[in-house]
N, C-alpha and C positions, 0 to 999 in steps of 0.2 A: 602455360598457365602460371607456372612458378615465376617466369620472367615478368609477367604482368603484375603479380603480387609484389615483387621486389620494387618495381617502379612505383606502384601505388603507395607502398610503404615510405619510399623516399619522398614522394610528393606530400604525404601527410606530415613527415618530419619537418620539411622545409616550411610547410604551412603553419605548423605549430610554433616554429622559431619566429616566423614573421609576426604571428599574433602576439606572442610573448613580448617581442620588441616593441610593438605598437602599444601594448598595455603599459610597458615600462615608461615610455615617453609620455603617455597620457597621464600617468601618476606623478610625473616629475622626476622619475628615477634617472640617474645619470646626467641630469641637467646641471647648469651652472647658474650662479647668481647674475642678475641683470647688471649691465653697465650703466651707471647714471652719475649725475653730478650733485655734489653738496657744496654750497658756497654760502658766504655770509660775511659779517664784519666782527672782528675782535677788538674790543675797546673797553676802557674803564672811564670814559669821558674823553681822555686823550686816546688816540689810536694805539693799538698794540702792534707797532711796526716791526716787521721782520720776526714775528713770533713763529715758533714751531707749532704747527697744527697737526695733532694726531687724531685719527678717526679709527675707532675700534668698534666693529659692528657684530651683530648676531652671526653673520657670515661675511668674511672679508675685512680688510683694513686698508687704510690709506694714510698718506701724510703729505703735507705741503708747507709752504711758508707764506705768511701774510705779506702784503706789500706795504708801502709807506703810509697808506691810508687805513691799514688794518684789514683790508679786504683779502679774502682767501677763496680759493676754488680748487676742488679736486674731483677728478673723474676716475672712477674705478668700479670694479665689480663687487656688489655687496647686497645683503639683505638687512634692512633695518630692524630694530633701532640701532643707532650708533652713539657711542660716547664720543664727545668732541672735547679735546683738551688743548688749550692754548698756553704756551709757556714763553714768557719774555722776561729774561733775567730772573728776579725773585718772584715775579707774578705768575701764578698758575691758576687758571680759571677753567671751569667745566661747563659743558652744555650737552645737548643731545639733538640728534636728528631722527625723526620718525621714518624718513625715507629721503627721496631726492628733493632738492629745492633750497630755499634760503633758511639758514639757521645761524643765529648770531651766538657769540661767546662774550658775555658781559657779567658784571656782578649780579645783574638781575636773573640771568639764566642759572647762575650758581645758586641763587636764593630759590629759584623755582625748583631746582633739584632737591633742595633741603625740604621744601614743602611737600613734594611728592614722596620723599623718603619717609616723612611722618605719616602720610596717608597709607603707605605700604608697610608700616610697622617696622621700619629699619632706620639706620642712620645714613647720613650723607655718604660716608665712606662705604657703607654696606651697599647702597644703591649703585654707586660708581663701580664697585667691584663686580656687581652682579648683572649689569646691563647686557653684557654679551652672552650670558649663560642662563639667567633666571627667567623662565617663561612668564611668571607673574609680573615681573618688572617690565618685560618686553611687551606684554599685553597692554599695560598701562601707558607706556611711552609711545605706543602707536595708535592710541585712541584719541581722536580729535576732541571729543567732549571732555574727557578727563583732563587733557592738556589745557583747553580753554578755561575750564572751571578753575584749574590751579593758577593760571595766569591772573584771572580775576581776583582770586583770593590773595595772591601776593600783592597786587595793586592796592587792594583794600587794606591790607596790613600796613603797607607803606603810608597810605593816606592817614590811617588812624594813629600811626606812631609818629610820623614826621610832618603831617599836614601837607604832603606833596601829592598832587594829582598827576599821574603820568599822562603824557601826551597820547599814548596808546597802551592798551593792555596786552596787545599782541607783540610784546617785546622780543619773543623768541624768534619770530619769523619776519618782522618788519624790515624793509630795506632802509638803511640810513647811512649817512656820511658823517664821520667825526668832524666836529667844528661847526655843524649846521644845526638849526633849530629842530626840535622834535625829540626823537629817542635819545640822541647823544646829549642834548641839552638836559634831559632828565637825569642822565648820569652825572653831569656836572653839578646839578642842583643837589643831588643826593650826596655827593662827595663833600660839598660845602656844608651840608647839614649834619655830617657825621655818620650817615647811613653806610657809606663806603669808606674803607680805611685807605691809608697811603699805600698799602700793598694791593689795592684793588679788590679786596675781599669785602663782602657784606659785614657790617659790624657784628661782633659776636652775639650781642644781645638780640639783634634783628634775626640772625640766622637761627638762634635758639627758639625765638618766637615763631618763626616759620615752621620749624619741625613740630612744635607744639600745636600750632594751628592745623597742620596737616593731620596730626594724630587725632584731633578732635573731629575730623571729617574723613574717616577711613574709606578706602575703596577696596574692592575685592578683585585684584588682578586686572584692574582696568575694565571691569565688566559694566560700567555705566553705559547707558545708551550712547551710541556714536559709531564711528567707523574708522578704519585704518586711514591714516592721512600722510600725505607728503607735505613738505613745506611750501612756501610761496613759490609758484612757478613750476611745480611738478609733483608727480606721484610715483614715478618709477623708483624701483629699488626698495619699496616699502616692505616691511616685515610680513611674514606669512604665518 
């Protein structure tokens, strides 16, 4: 009888371990970030050729170099959102990716971050520094409605300030090729009109206006109706 009890006890022990392991997997414990691809174009009108592209995410990081057309692509394990920084000589531009897919790096994406910073009650540098760690910022930058509304607001600000109507308000995720009509031609026009400086940055007055416009339309941690989004062509690697 004692032998039976010992065997029964060992069976219960193994069963408990198996159940605990199953529960851990179900809750995501011990798991790793999914592997996915972020790609896009870095440009200021002219392509940012051979630019260093750094991706710093909620979980995970990656780096790559753009080609002669400013196109970049990196496949790595991550959870979004990710800060994307393109560096080419003296030009440093920022953007972000909610998850996998197409995400560009241009003066317009830098301006978009300024607007979102205003909405979140911080500065551009504060938002950039907090993307990988601040849950409130992360919620906003993975919310499709928040992002689309911010893009529309930036497009309206440009139209009211410079009289330029962008070819698309989806400048963060639209696929484009430098030197071609469309999104790249928009950048050329804005540079000619003084909205973009010779260093590839939004004009200081425009950047300040974007922060002020964002502050006038605050959001609370990206809680506006919407859903977590990936860029054009994918949803993998989105933030959780």
